[in-house]
C-alpha positions, 0 to 999 in steps of 0.5 A: 500500500502506498503512502497516499493510499494509507493517508486516504484510508486514515482519512476515510476512517477519521470521517467515518468515526466523525459521522458515527459520533454525529449520529450518536449525538443526534440520537442523544438529542432525540432522547433529550427531546422526547424526555423534555416533551414527556416532562412538559406533558406531565407538567400540564397534567399536574397543572390541570389536576391543581385546577381541578382541586381549585374547582376551576373545571373549565381551565382544567379541561383546557389544560387537559385538552392541550396535554391530549393534543400533545399525547393523544389516546392516553387513557389517563388524560381522556379519563380526566377530561371526562371527569372535568366535563362531568363536573360541568354537567356536560354529561354527553361529552363526558360519556364520549371521553369515558367511552374513548378511555374504555376503548384504551383500557377496558379492564378498569373498574374506575372507568366503568364506575364513571360511565355508570355515574354518567348514565345514572345522571341521564336516567339511563339505568340499564347502561349504568347497571351494565357498567357497575356489573362490569366493574364488579366483574373486574374487582368485586372487593371495592366497597365504592362500587357496591355503594354506587350500585346501591344508589342506582338501585334506590333511584330505580326504587329497588330498595331491597336490592339496594340494601344488599348492596349497601350491606356488601359495601359495609362488609368490605369497609365497616367504616363506610359512613355514607353506606351506613347513612344510605342503608339507614334511610331505606331500612 
């Protein structure tokens, strides 16, 4: 190999190494961008949660919407948007968000309970009952589900069945004050 060929081989190796370094830097920058974007979304969710705590449901919804725009199809964000809408008595819209959430996570008792609550608000007792049954199939040890089911059955004027639900809630949580109060009302 001539000196010139060795020089060219060395130069090629040097430039190949520099290209490799540059590509690694781009990958690191991409990871940093993704990490920063995740931090921004988490910050938005936290801000919206704070607004919910402060009772500013419209502002919370706006912030959740921004987070949803940046991270679409996120069950947590969609669920919280539905909750913010429920707090504003925008039940039909809340149901849409809850249904979208359910498509992403059909094994969540909380989503089924939220849908049951929304349908109960509308007077659609059969759909509410369906979602409470679904919630119980996923987790039959949650006293809140039984309490909510009891409330639905009271609305449906099925008092004996409601008593059983309140009693079941109390079996799971003997300190469940609201369940005790509701049971006393119908006993």
